[in-house]
N, C-alpha and C positions, 0 to 999 in steps of 0.2 A: 514812855514807860514800857512799852512793849519791846522796844529795841534792845535793851540789855538782856532780856529773856531770850531773844532770838540768837544773840551772840553766845549766850551760855550753851544753848542747844548745839550750835555750830561747833563751838569749841569742844564740847563733849564728844561729838561725832568724830572730830579730828583726833582727839586723844584716844578714842576707842580704835580707830583705824590704825593709828601708829602702834598702839599696843598689840594689835593682832599681827602686824607685820614684824614686830620685834620678837614675838614668841617663836621659838624654834619648833619646826614641824616634828611631830612624833609619830606620824603615820607610817605605813609600810610601803609607800610608793617607791619603787626602785629597789626595795630590799629583796634578798633572796627568799624564796618560799620556805616555809617551815619544812624540816626534813620529815620524810615519811619512812615508815618501816618496810616499805616495799623495796626489794632489791632492784638495782638498776640492771638493764640488759648489758651483757658482755658478749663480745664476739671473739671467737677463737678460729684462726686459720689453721687447718690441719696440714700435714705434710703433703697431702694430695692436692692442695690448693683449694679445697672445699672450705667454706666458712660455716660455722655453727653459731647461732645466736641463742644464748641462754639467759633466763631470768631466774635467779635462785637455782633451784634444782630442776626447773622445767625447760625443755627445749622449745624455743620460740620459733625458730626458722632454720632451714638448711638452704645454703646457697652453693650449688655445685660450682666447681672451678671451671675454667674455660675448656670446652670440649667434653665436659663430663655431665651434660644436662640430663642424661638418661640414667645416671647412677642413683640407686636407692640407698638409704641409710637405715641402720639399725641402732636404736638407742635403748640402753638398759641402765638400771640402777642396781649396783652391787655394793653392799657394805657402805652405803651412804655416798657412793661415788657415781657420777654420771659418765657413761661411756657412749660415744657415738662413733660407729664404725661404718665406713662406706662398704657396700656389698662387694666391690672388687678387692677389698683388703682382707676379707674374712678368711679365705684359703691361705693366704700368706701368713696370717697370724696363727692359724691352726697348725701350719707346717713349721712354725718356729722361725720363719724368715723375716718376720716383722714383729716388733715389740708392741704388745698391746697397750703399753703406757702412752704410746704416741696418740692414742685415741681416748685417753682418760681426761675428759674435759675438766673435771674437778681438779685433778692434779696439775694440768697445764695452767689453769688460772692461779692456783696456789703458788706455782713456781714463777709466775709473772709472765707467762707466755700468751696472755690474751692480747688482742690487737691494740688495745689502749696503752699497753706498757711495753710494746716491742717496736723496734725500728723496722719499718717495712723493707728497708734496703738489706737487712740481714736475714730476712725470712727465706727459707729454702724454697726453691721453685721446683715443681714436679717435672720429671723427665717427660719427654713426648709420649712414651708408652710405659705403662706400669712394668717394672722389672728391667727396663732398658738401662744399659750402662753407657749409652752414647753421651758424650759430654763429660764423662767422669775420667779422672786421671789418677794414676797411682805413682808413687815414688818409692824407690828402693829403700829399705830400712837400714 
């Protein structure tokens, strides 16, 4: 008499186990995390070879280019735009020899010139000395 009852419990356990295996998983394992409202860090390489990391409107880090470890940077917000200017470029900008838009981080990102969206092979490389024309060539017009 007890035997049919044991079979019933065993059969019930098997049916339950098979049912659990057949149900698709609805968890979030392996799924992408929910998006956050925090902006992701972006890196912009300036024409001087220096790299600027920004998160939203805040400067996260400066990484001087090779041989420029002692250069300081000035960052300002003007009209909702972030500008980061290396100290050695200030005089050239003031004299009109260098376009200040080259240091408008907001504009560079908007134009697609952040490192995530540019091909590193096409980025300009700084000359050995600021203002040097060595390695430059001109062609007649």
